[in-house]
Wavefront OBJ file of the C-alpha trace (Angstrom):
o trace
v -16.098 -7.423 -21.074
v -17.831 -4.519 -20.385
v -16.216 -1.533 -21.890
v -15.196 0.771 -19.151
v -17.018 4.399 -19.531
v -16.041 8.283 -18.477
v -19.290 7.524 -16.358
v -17.812 4.460 -14.837
v -14.454 6.512 -13.495
v -16.646 9.657 -12.208
v -18.551 7.283 -10.725
v -15.014 5.598 -8.443
v -14.130 9.592 -7.977
v -17.523 9.324 -6.084
v -16.665 6.564 -4.102
v -12.996 7.922 -3.366
v -11.991 7.316 0.366
v -9.453 10.230 -0.383
v -11.306 12.664 -2.463
v -10.359 15.667 -0.147
v -6.708 16.447 -0.517
v -7.098 16.830 -3.475
v -8.079 19.948 -2.544
v -4.594 20.301 -0.364
v -2.934 20.321 -3.915
v -2.650 23.204 -6.362
v -3.826 21.724 -9.370
v -4.345 23.103 -13.053
v -8.079 23.173 -13.758
v -6.533 22.247 -17.025
v -4.893 18.859 -18.277
v -4.095 16.296 -16.173
v -0.794 15.778 -14.109
v 0.737 12.524 -14.572
v 4.182 12.990 -12.976
v 4.017 13.249 -9.089
v 6.565 9.875 -9.572
v 9.073 12.342 -10.732
v 7.874 16.335 -8.781
v 5.022 16.491 -7.008
v 2.521 19.146 -7.069
v 2.630 22.318 -4.720
v 0.829 21.964 -1.644
v -1.228 25.271 -0.151
v 0.353 24.023 3.341
v 3.936 23.996 1.377
v 4.080 27.414 -0.415
v 2.345 28.565 3.167
v 4.899 27.714 5.548
v 8.093 28.769 3.339
v 6.185 32.086 3.136
v 6.071 31.653 7.261
v 9.747 31.164 7.098
v 11.042 33.836 5.001
v 8.812 36.200 6.104
v 8.017 35.882 9.458
v 11.007 34.336 11.046
v 13.846 34.711 8.861
v 13.390 38.290 7.993
v 12.769 39.036 11.762
v 15.159 36.629 13.733
v 17.706 36.090 10.969
v 20.488 34.292 13.197
v 18.420 34.239 16.534
v 16.172 31.429 14.259
v 18.724 28.582 14.782
v 17.592 28.069 18.297
v 14.240 30.589 18.938
v 12.458 28.940 15.966
v 14.302 25.333 16.502
v 15.610 25.547 12.780
v 18.543 23.650 14.306
v 16.830 20.363 15.123
v 14.058 20.966 11.929
v 15.921 17.614 10.435
v 15.506 15.670 12.985
v 11.576 16.571 13.716
v 10.697 16.030 10.180
v 12.578 12.598 10.633
v 10.079 11.551 13.481
v 7.482 12.212 10.835
v 8.295 10.573 8.063
v 9.149 7.739 10.148
v 5.910 6.788 10.548
v 5.282 6.724 6.229
v 8.549 4.168 5.980
v 8.110 1.783 9.754
v 10.605 3.251 11.165
v 10.979 4.616 15.233
v 11.170 8.804 15.132
v 14.848 8.464 16.121
v 16.359 6.418 12.933
v 14.921 8.534 10.454
v 17.062 12.347 9.596
v 16.837 14.595 6.853
v 19.942 15.760 5.045
v 21.225 16.255 2.090
v 20.208 14.429 -1.515
v 19.317 11.197 -2.275
v 22.821 10.580 -4.181
v 24.622 11.752 -1.608
v 22.714 9.753 1.493
v 23.343 6.718 -0.423
v 26.900 7.347 -0.722
v 27.247 8.381 3.513
v 25.061 5.036 3.976
v 26.745 2.636 1.397
v 30.686 3.528 2.396
v 29.409 3.545 6.586
v 28.126 -0.171 5.293
v 31.089 -1.408 3.538
v 33.118 -0.303 6.401
v 31.187 -2.003 9.023
v 30.855 -5.314 7.137
v 33.086 -6.104 4.043
v 36.370 -8.450 5.421
v 38.496 -10.768 3.952
v 36.206 -12.564 1.537
v 33.187 -10.684 2.225
v 33.437 -8.033 -0.552
v 31.131 -7.870 -2.636
v 28.102 -5.117 -3.456
v 25.353 -6.993 -4.927
v 22.802 -4.207 -6.333
v 20.544 -4.221 -10.168
v 21.905 -3.543 -13.519
v 18.956 -1.413 -14.617
v 18.665 0.733 -11.686
v 18.082 4.131 -11.315
v 21.676 4.936 -12.549
v 22.583 7.552 -10.125
v 22.764 4.351 -7.554
v 24.708 2.372 -9.650
v 26.842 6.044 -10.426
v 27.716 6.050 -6.971
v 28.278 2.038 -6.150
v 30.861 2.435 -9.180
v 32.784 5.931 -7.670
v 32.755 3.671 -4.107
v 34.467 0.666 -5.337
v 36.724 3.128 -7.647
v 38.277 5.281 -4.714
v 37.911 1.765 -2.663
v 40.050 -0.323 -4.758
v 40.695 -4.021 -4.324
v 38.896 -4.131 -1.159
v 35.628 -4.352 -2.844
v 33.691 -5.444 -6.157
v 30.506 -4.590 -7.764
v 28.464 -7.210 -8.996
v 25.757 -5.826 -10.795
v 23.299 -7.789 -12.437
v 19.961 -8.628 -13.811
v 16.467 -7.781 -11.439
v 16.241 -11.899 -12.058
v 19.499 -12.662 -10.715
v 20.212 -10.285 -7.778
v 18.698 -12.919 -5.786
v 20.628 -16.521 -6.936
v 23.978 -13.735 -6.663
v 23.356 -12.618 -3.210
v 26.107 -15.161 -1.091
v 28.358 -15.207 1.244
v 30.706 -13.193 -0.068
v 28.607 -10.455 -0.025
v 28.703 -7.405 2.017
v 25.791 -4.972 1.613
v 23.151 -6.123 -0.804
v 21.755 -2.475 -2.666
v 18.173 -1.876 -4.006
v 15.779 -0.410 -5.168
v 12.234 -0.917 -3.578
v 10.029 0.219 -6.118
v 12.112 0.133 -9.807
v 11.666 3.532 -11.250
v 11.187 2.785 -15.098
v 8.515 -0.670 -15.015
v 7.692 0.013 -11.145
v 8.398 -3.731 -10.819
v 8.255 -4.334 -6.664
v 10.440 -6.643 -4.824
v 9.982 -8.396 -1.689
v 11.116 -6.100 0.807
v 11.352 -8.427 3.618
v 12.089 -11.460 1.895
v 14.974 -10.063 0.218
v 15.876 -8.052 3.290
v 15.825 -12.067 5.290
v 17.783 -13.251 2.287
v 20.587 -10.584 2.645
v 20.733 -11.490 6.100
v 20.581 -15.247 6.007
v 23.955 -14.620 4.020
v 25.401 -12.295 6.657
v 24.671 -8.885 4.403
v 23.775 -6.116 5.250
v 20.988 -4.266 2.521
v 20.333 -0.704 2.092
v 17.105 0.269 0.785
v 16.570 3.237 -2.064
v 12.897 4.288 -1.798
v 12.694 7.063 -3.994
v 9.672 5.589 -5.608
v 7.707 3.857 -2.606
v 7.645 6.231 0.147
v 4.007 8.488 -0.033
v 2.807 6.316 -2.000
v 2.416 2.522 -0.563
v 3.092 1.687 2.999
v 6.575 0.734 3.555
v 7.510 -1.261 6.835
v 11.421 -1.037 7.441
v 11.162 -2.252 11.347
v 9.148 -5.436 10.205
v 11.349 -6.796 7.537
v 14.095 -5.633 9.590
v 15.961 -3.463 7.053
v 19.105 -2.103 8.249
v 19.360 1.056 6.205
v 17.656 3.187 3.625
v 17.762 6.085 1.595
v 14.515 8.526 -0.347
v 14.043 11.254 -1.767
v 11.426 14.298 -1.017
v 10.553 15.828 -4.156
v 8.725 12.617 -5.378
v 5.464 11.520 -3.878
v 6.393 13.247 -0.409
v 5.940 16.995 -2.692
v 8.812 18.577 -1.499
v 9.438 20.541 -4.361
v 12.289 20.536 -6.801
v 15.459 19.158 -5.533
v 13.066 18.738 -2.157
v 16.186 18.081 0.910
v 15.952 13.529 1.057
v 16.147 11.275 3.927
v 17.892 8.520 5.189
v 17.043 5.705 8.019
v 19.577 3.729 9.912
v 17.935 0.832 12.460
v 19.089 2.033 16.097
v 21.114 -1.608 16.630
v 23.126 -0.163 14.098
v 23.663 3.361 14.828
v 26.703 3.513 16.881
v 28.412 0.499 14.645
v 28.035 2.715 11.170
v 30.697 5.800 11.293
v 30.255 8.025 9.645
v 31.605 8.616 6.287
v 31.286 12.590 5.402
v 32.395 13.914 8.892
v 30.665 17.258 9.029
v 30.754 19.583 11.372
v 26.997 18.638 12.153
v 27.754 15.475 12.302
v 29.930 16.307 15.296
v 28.321 15.376 18.598
v 29.064 18.839 20.138
v 29.136 21.381 16.952
v 29.181 24.395 18.790
v 31.672 23.158 21.177
v 34.683 23.837 17.449
v 37.242 21.579 18.395
v 39.680 20.341 16.110
v 39.171 16.005 16.225
v 35.526 14.963 14.941
v 33.620 12.917 17.315
v 30.688 11.487 15.591
v 27.320 12.510 17.360
v 25.967 9.232 19.336
v 22.695 8.501 17.228
v 21.328 9.323 13.954
v 22.836 12.373 13.454
v 26.004 11.635 13.097
v 25.124 11.207 9.369
v 24.365 14.818 8.920
v 27.059 16.870 7.209
v 26.806 19.776 6.226
v 24.354 23.171 7.495
v 20.590 22.198 6.810
v 18.946 23.827 4.402
v 16.120 25.156 5.840
v 14.441 26.556 3.052
v 14.207 23.215 1.881
v 12.929 21.831 4.853
v 10.800 24.057 5.024
v 8.745 23.257 2.405
v 8.961 19.571 3.528
v 7.622 20.602 6.474
v 4.242 21.826 4.594
v 3.574 19.106 2.503
v 4.297 16.268 5.224
v 1.526 18.340 7.303
v -0.785 16.566 4.452
v 0.831 13.172 5.545
v 0.260 13.771 9.214
v -3.468 12.893 8.147
v -3.092 10.353 5.366
v -4.072 6.615 5.582
v -1.648 4.292 3.907
v -3.619 1.988 3.873
v -6.076 4.159 1.515
v -3.422 5.694 -0.400
v -1.926 2.551 -1.428
v -6.004 0.538 -1.980
v -6.153 3.987 -4.511
v -2.984 3.665 -6.130
v -3.727 -0.003 -6.932
v -7.321 0.942 -8.177
v -5.888 3.686 -10.770
v -2.716 1.499 -12.224
v -5.779 -0.985 -13.031
v -7.613 1.790 -14.508
v -4.820 2.663 -16.305
v -3.778 -0.170 -17.904
v -7.341 -1.297 -18.615
v -8.521 1.611 -20.641
v -5.042 1.751 -22.294
v -6.070 -1.621 -23.866
v -9.064 -0.643 -24.310
v -8.452 2.514 -25.787
v -5.493 2.613 -27.501
v -5.366 -0.960 -28.744
v -3.119 -1.562 -31.980
v -1.143 0.845 -31.346
v 2.287 -0.504 -30.910
v 2.088 -0.124 -27.011
v 3.478 -3.065 -24.595
v 3.182 -3.350 -20.726
v 6.167 -2.824 -18.601
v 4.764 -2.381 -15.320
v 3.404 -5.569 -13.910
v 0.179 -6.911 -14.038
v 0.260 -8.371 -10.674
v -0.942 -4.643 -8.473
v 0.926 -7.193 -5.670
v 4.543 -6.399 -7.326
v 3.474 -2.724 -8.689
v 4.432 0.460 -7.178
v 2.054 3.383 -7.754
v 2.841 4.166 -11.857
v 2.522 2.362 -14.857
v 4.747 2.129 -18.267
v 4.287 1.020 -21.509
v 6.970 1.052 -24.503
v 6.753 2.522 -27.650
v 8.868 2.697 -30.791
v 8.638 6.108 -30.481
v 8.609 6.682 -26.776
v 9.320 10.441 -26.744
v 7.407 11.987 -29.473
v 4.314 10.290 -28.187
v 5.307 12.348 -25.642
v 6.129 15.442 -26.245
v 2.250 15.127 -28.296
v 0.576 14.366 -25.139
v 2.816 16.668 -23.115
v 1.344 20.026 -25.383
v -2.462 18.592 -24.743
v -1.510 19.196 -21.393
v -1.391 15.407 -20.382
v 1.796 15.194 -18.511
v 4.114 12.157 -17.598
v 7.133 11.592 -18.791
v 10.005 9.822 -21.022
v 12.624 7.532 -19.897
v 14.710 6.297 -22.652
v 15.389 4.467 -24.965
v 11.640 3.840 -24.933
v 9.444 4.280 -22.804
v 6.520 6.760 -21.203
v 5.319 6.559 -18.202
v 2.470 7.446 -16.098
v 2.140 8.404 -12.319
v -0.785 7.920 -10.330
v -0.576 9.790 -7.506
v -3.288 9.046 -5.127
v -3.820 12.550 -3.373
v -4.686 14.649 -6.656
v -4.745 11.947 -9.289
v -8.773 11.425 -10.000
v -10.217 8.198 -11.974
v -12.173 10.706 -14.429
v -7.985 12.327 -14.821
v -7.124 8.714 -16.255
v -9.914 8.329 -18.444
v -8.606 11.874 -19.948
v -5.308 11.049 -20.239
v -5.929 7.530 -21.733
v -8.126 9.377 -24.894
v -5.375 12.592 -25.243
v -2.970 9.412 -25.473
v -5.985 6.927 -28.281
v -6.484 10.672 -29.770
v -1.974 11.403 -30.160
v -2.113 7.911 -32.291
v -4.729 7.427 -33.787
v -4.116 10.941 -35.648
v -0.333 10.153 -35.638
v 0.291 14.128 -33.872
v 3.713 11.986 -32.814
v 4.914 12.543 -36.278
v 4.854 16.416 -35.769
v 8.583 17.344 -37.088
v 9.327 19.521 -33.134
v 8.130 16.185 -30.846
v 11.560 14.787 -32.006
v 14.135 17.458 -30.826
v 15.096 15.773 -27.357
v 14.590 18.673 -24.563
v 17.080 18.428 -21.877
v 15.248 17.299 -18.570
v 12.833 14.051 -19.955
l 1 2 3 4 5 6 7 8 9 10 11 12 13 14 15 16 17 18 19 20 21 22 23 24 25 26 27 28 29 30 31 32 33 34 35 36 37 38 39 40 41 42 43 44 45 46 47 48 49 50 51 52 53 54 55 56 57 58 59 60 61 62 63 64 65 66 67 68 69 70 71 72 73 74 75 76 77 78 79 80 81 82 83 84 85 86 87 88 89 90 91 92 93 94 95 96 97 98 99 100 101 102 103 104 105 106 107 108 109 110 111 112 113 114 115 116 117 118 119 120 121 122 123 124 125 126 127 128 129 130 131 132 133 134 135 136 137 138 139 140 141 142 143 144 145 146 147 148 149 150 151 152 153 154 155 156 157 158 159 160 161 162 163 164 165 166 167 168 169 170 171 172 173 174 175 176 177 178 179 180 181 182 183 184 185 186 187 188 189 190 191 192 193 194 195 196 197 198 199 200 201 202 203 204 205 206 207 208 209 210 211 212 213 214 215 216 217 218 219 220 221 222 223 224 225 226 227 228 229 230 231 232 233 234 235 236 237 238 239 240 241 242 243 244 245 246 247 248 249 250 251 252 253 254 255 256 257 258 259 260 261 262 263 264 265 266 267 268 269 270 271 272 273 274 275 276 277 278 279 280 281 282 283 284 285 286 287 288 289 290 291 292 293 294 295 296 297 298 299 300 301 302 303 304 305 306 307 308 309 310 311 312 313 314 315 316 317 318 319 320 321 322 323 324 325 326 327 328 329 330 331 332 333 334 335 336 337 338 339 340 341 342 343 344 345 346 347 348 349 350 351 352 353 354 355 356 357 358 359 360 361 362 363 364 365 366 367 368 369 370 371 372 373 374 375 376 377 378 379 380 381 382 383 384 385 386 387 388 389 390 391 392 393 394 395 396 397 398 399 400 401 402 403 404 405 406 407 408 409 410 411 412 413 414 415
């Protein structure tokens, strides 16, 4: 097999159809950022949009901005723009709250609508991102004997879905391994058994094409701060297909989900559409940053994003196996691109220390307990030569044993 070289990677960058988008981001000229699957980089547009909101809208209009600048409808305007990225109609998506809160809201609504008699199981994946499991554990404790949580290993999920299942909750792309479910096939299976399905798109949206409508998905949630680059703790979004919007009753009956919030009536009456799943007053500063970041995606072909993602992840795997063989790294991520999202993970007994050593060398990935080093390949700003440079740094850390430095064993609060 011909060995890949840095020149090969540079040549791939020259023919990259997305190379112009890198200039939309504030990218440090030093080092390599491979953690966009945890927190995306700041775009110039997001920075400028927040600045405009603060200096020209909030400062000038104050409370009048709610109608003069139409802040009150910003969640739905952003939802309509996100709809293109997830294969939805414009009126099926809104931006609100956090992923955890949205997951709770929609899971409760689905269970209330579909759980009855023997149909009382919630099926989910053991080892899924913890917040999803924690939310579902809390939900079943809250509702008591009416529901049973069945969290099973990934390979058992499909066989666990049966006629007793009220709701299936799955993450499309696994946060640690990048293993990707076949959304249409799993959705079809759930529906054959009469279950509703809730998809978590946190590691999908913005990195690969998603077609909720084509798959027949019922509801979904996703975050704004990973591949969408909306900033730390950016607002999340939720999706409810049109046919379910009247059926699903909101579980957090906040004032902004009321049919007429400024009627100020004493009794709750839900909005007739997606807005019923709003709860409190939207955070306009956070929405402004997401607004700016989405302006980049307004011009992006998601098929081109997927094509580059596949090439970057393939390149990363190939280079690690070429340059770092014999150092105890074990691939966690599927080799089949059709089953893989846009990050690559390896197991190593000293994964935490290795990642700390890489970050000290300005190669930023992250660590997921107990032993996984994870590298996000973000197609809009990651270059092929960045992959070469990251793997070269990884090889140096492993070959020299630099990861054994005592400071690298100290666990930071965020890994």
